[in-house]
C-alpha positions as CSV (number, residue, x, y, z in Angstrom):
1,X,37.4,-98.4,51.0
2,X,41.1,-98.4,51.6
3,X,42.7,-99.6,54.8
4,X,39.3,-99.9,56.4
5,X,38.5,-96.2,55.9
6,X,36.2,-94.6,53.4
7,X,37.9,-92.6,50.6
8,X,37.7,-88.9,51.0
9,X,35.7,-87.4,48.1
10,X,37.5,-84.1,48.5
11,X,40.9,-85.8,48.0
12,X,39.5,-87.7,45.0
13,X,38.3,-84.4,43.5
14,X,41.7,-82.7,44.1
15,X,43.5,-85.6,42.4
16,X,41.1,-85.7,39.5
17,X,41.4,-81.9,39.0
18,X,45.2,-82.0,39.1
19,X,45.4,-84.9,36.7
20,X,43.0,-83.2,34.2
21,X,44.9,-79.9,34.4
22,X,48.3,-81.6,33.9
23,X,47.0,-83.7,31.0
24,X,45.5,-80.6,29.4
25,X,48.9,-78.8,29.7
26,X,51.2,-81.6,28.7
27,X,49.4,-84.7,27.4
28,X,50.2,-88.2,28.5
29,X,53.9,-87.5,29.0
30,X,53.1,-84.4,31.1
31,X,51.5,-86.4,33.9
32,X,53.4,-88.2,36.6
33,X,52.2,-89.4,39.9
34,X,54.6,-87.0,41.6
35,X,53.3,-84.0,39.6
36,X,49.7,-85.0,40.3
37,X,50.4,-85.2,44.1
38,X,52.3,-81.8,44.0
39,X,49.5,-80.0,42.1
40,X,46.8,-81.6,44.4
41,X,48.8,-80.7,47.5
42,X,48.9,-84.3,48.6
43,X,51.4,-87.0,49.3
44,X,52.3,-89.5,46.6
45,X,50.9,-92.2,48.8
46,X,47.5,-90.6,48.6
47,X,47.6,-90.7,44.8
48,X,49.0,-94.3,44.8
49,X,46.1,-95.4,47.0
50,X,43.8,-94.5,44.1
51,X,45.8,-95.8,41.2
52,X,48.8,-98.1,40.7
53,X,50.4,-95.9,38.0
54,X,49.9,-92.8,35.9
55,X,48.2,-94.7,33.0
56,X,45.6,-96.3,35.4
57,X,45.0,-92.9,37.0
58,X,44.5,-91.1,33.7
59,X,42.3,-93.8,32.2
60,X,40.1,-93.7,35.3
61,X,39.8,-89.9,35.2
62,X,39.1,-89.8,31.5
63,X,36.6,-92.7,31.7
64,X,34.7,-90.9,34.4
65,X,34.6,-87.7,32.3
66,X,33.2,-89.4,29.2
67,X,31.1,-92.3,30.6
68,X,27.9,-90.3,31.1
69,X,27.3,-90.6,27.3
70,X,26.3,-94.2,27.9
71,X,23.5,-93.3,30.3
72,X,21.6,-90.8,28.1
73,X,18.0,-91.7,27.5
74,X,15.6,-88.8,27.8
75,X,12.7,-90.4,26.0
76,X,13.0,-89.0,22.5
77,X,15.7,-88.7,19.9
78,X,15.6,-84.9,20.0
79,X,15.9,-84.8,23.8
80,X,18.7,-87.4,23.7
81,X,20.6,-85.4,21.1
82,X,20.2,-82.2,23.1
83,X,21.6,-84.0,26.2
84,X,24.5,-85.4,24.2
85,X,25.3,-81.9,22.8
86,X,25.1,-80.5,26.3
87,X,27.5,-83.1,27.7
88,X,29.9,-82.5,24.8
89,X,29.6,-78.7,25.3
90,X,30.5,-79.1,29.0
91,X,33.4,-81.4,28.1
92,X,34.9,-79.1,25.5
93,X,34.3,-75.8,27.3
94,X,34.5,-76.9,30.9
95,X,37.5,-77.1,33.2
96,X,38.7,-80.3,31.5
97,X,38.3,-78.8,28.0
98,X,42.1,-78.8,27.2
99,X,42.3,-82.4,28.3
100,X,39.4,-83.5,26.2
101,X,40.8,-81.7,23.1
102,X,44.1,-83.5,23.6
103,X,42.3,-86.8,23.8
104,X,40.9,-86.3,20.4
105,X,44.4,-86.1,18.8
106,X,46.9,-87.7,21.1
107,X,47.5,-91.4,21.7
108,X,49.1,-92.7,24.9
109,X,52.8,-93.6,24.6
110,X,52.3,-97.0,26.2
111,X,50.9,-99.6,23.7
112,X,48.8,-101.3,26.4
113,X,47.3,-98.0,27.5
114,X,46.8,-97.0,23.9
115,X,44.8,-100.2,23.3
116,X,42.7,-99.6,26.4
117,X,42.1,-96.0,25.3
118,X,41.1,-97.1,21.8
119,X,38.6,-99.6,23.3
120,X,37.2,-96.9,25.5
121,X,36.7,-94.5,22.6
122,X,35.1,-97.2,20.6
123,X,32.7,-97.9,23.4
124,X,31.8,-94.2,23.7
125,X,31.2,-94.0,20.0
126,X,29.0,-97.0,20.2
127,X,27.0,-95.4,23.1
128,X,26.4,-92.3,21.0
129,X,25.3,-94.4,18.0
130,X,22.8,-96.2,20.3
131,X,21.1,-92.8,20.7
132,X,20.5,-92.5,17.0
133,X,19.6,-96.1,16.4
134,X,17.1,-96.0,19.3
135,X,15.6,-92.8,17.8
136,X,15.1,-94.7,14.5
137,X,13.5,-97.7,16.4
138,X,11.1,-95.3,18.2
139,X,10.1,-93.7,15.0
140,X,11.6,-90.3,16.1
141,X,14.0,-90.5,13.2
142,X,13.5,-91.8,9.7
143,X,15.0,-95.2,8.7
144,X,17.3,-93.5,6.3
145,X,19.1,-91.6,9.1
146,X,22.9,-92.1,9.0
147,X,24.1,-92.3,12.6
148,X,27.7,-91.5,11.7
149,X,26.8,-88.4,9.7
150,X,24.3,-87.1,12.3
151,X,26.8,-87.5,15.1
152,X,29.6,-85.9,13.1
153,X,27.3,-82.9,12.5
154,X,26.4,-82.6,16.2
155,X,29.8,-83.2,17.8
156,X,31.6,-81.3,15.1
157,X,29.4,-78.2,15.5
158,X,29.7,-78.2,19.3
159,X,33.5,-78.7,19.1
160,X,33.9,-75.9,16.6
161,X,31.5,-73.5,18.4
162,X,33.3,-74.0,21.8
163,X,36.9,-73.9,20.3
164,X,36.6,-71.2,17.7
165,X,35.2,-68.7,20.1
166,X,37.8,-66.0,21.2
167,X,38.7,-66.3,24.9
168,X,37.0,-63.0,25.9
169,X,33.7,-64.4,24.6
170,X,33.8,-67.9,26.2
171,X,31.6,-67.0,29.2
172,X,29.0,-65.5,26.9
173,X,29.0,-68.7,24.7
174,X,28.7,-70.8,27.8
175,X,25.8,-68.7,29.2
176,X,23.9,-69.1,25.9
177,X,24.6,-72.8,25.3
178,X,21.0,-73.9,25.9
179,X,19.7,-71.7,23.1
180,X,22.6,-72.8,20.8
181,X,22.0,-76.5,21.5
182,X,18.3,-76.3,21.0
183,X,18.8,-74.5,17.7
184,X,21.6,-76.8,16.6
185,X,19.5,-80.0,17.2
186,X,16.5,-78.5,15.4
187,X,18.7,-77.5,12.5
188,X,20.2,-81.0,12.2
189,X,16.8,-82.8,12.5
190,X,14.7,-80.5,10.3
191,X,15.9,-82.0,7.0
192,X,15.4,-85.5,8.3
193,X,11.7,-84.7,9.1
194,X,11.0,-84.1,5.4
195,X,9.7,-87.1,3.5
């Protein structure tokens, strides 16, 4: 709550969407509180009520986009990996796709923000690795499973599939994502099932 009033989720959504779009277009340097307010059709005061500065605003937005990885637990390694692939597919091909692609290659200009962002990415990688380690502990995956290699294959395939597709085929790719994800996870896990 701010000033005794509950925050308006519609205003939060407009600010989030504006920040993601601006970041996707111009990276860290392309986002200012003024630009976010203008794109969202709000006053700067509304934006400053939600974050003290641009770096805090972007970190919060990007953290919210990526944090669902840490809550994945569908009961089996195969289901967990499908859920992870689905989340990555939505991140890469959804409305914030351009922003997520920038995150992969672009570091924040501010050293403090860069360190916070490095820590966040490390935390997300650790969360993804937990999925594989838990699968080994459950007996769903063999002990020889390499978490890094498995996750590289999964995330790399989803990234390539969503980004190598021509723009005119994007909607078709999105509409068939469930079949693609199911086939991809089966393809990755099949060799691991062999003794």
